[in-house]
N, C-alpha and C positions, 0 to 999 in steps of 0.2 A: 290814807286809804280813801280813794275817790268815793264821792257820794253819787248814788244813782237815783234820779227822780223819775217816777212813773206817772204817766198821764193817761187820761181817758179810761178805756177798758182795762188797761194794765193795772190801774189802781184797784179795780174790782177783783182781778185775779190774785194780786199780791196781798191785798188788804192793807197796804201802806202807801204813803205818798213818796217816801224816800227811804233809802237804806245805804249802808256803806258796804262795799265789796272790794276784795283784794284784786289786783291786776295791774300790770305795767303797760298794757295796751288795751284798746277798746275791745278787741277780740277776747282777751283774757278775762276782762270784766264781764262781758256778755256770756262767756262760758260759765263763769262762776254764778251769775244770775240764773242761768238755765238750770244748773245743778241744784241751786238753793230752792228752786220751786219745782223740782222733780220733772223738768221738761215741759211743764204746763205753759210756759211762755214761748217755747221754741217756734211755733208757727207765727207768732207776732214778731219775734226778734229777727226773723229772716227778712221781713218786709217793712219794718219800722224805720222811721227817720231818727237818726241818732245825732245829737249835738254834744260837743265838748265845749264847755264854757261859752255856750251860745253860738258856736260855729258848727255848721253841718260837716260831718266827717267826710262827706263827698268832696268837700273843698280842702280837706287836709290830706291825710294819708289813708283814708278809709278805716277799715278795722285794724290796720297796723298803726294807727295814731297812738303815739306814746302818751301816757298819762302821768301826772304828778299826784302826790298824795292829797293835795287840796283841790283837785279838779272836780268839776261837776259834769256828770254824764246824764243827759236828758233823753228819754226814750218816748217817742210819739208814735203810736200805732196809726196805720192808715185810717183816714176818716171817710165815711161813705155818706151818701145823701145827695140832695140836689136842690 
């Protein structure tokens, strides 16, 4: 079961640094994360940068990227400031 790591404001919303979620693709895992937190993360999940084992999913197969049970999914919400 892939481990999902939460960063920045996502840690405040979830109350944890990481958790394990079922899913065979990034989309399935993100859907499971959304359901686990009653949709509270939905606005973040749509615009966050997602990495699988340190690689941006934009350079893989996007949300269709397949996952193995020992994969690490990192979610980084957009950062503001200047």
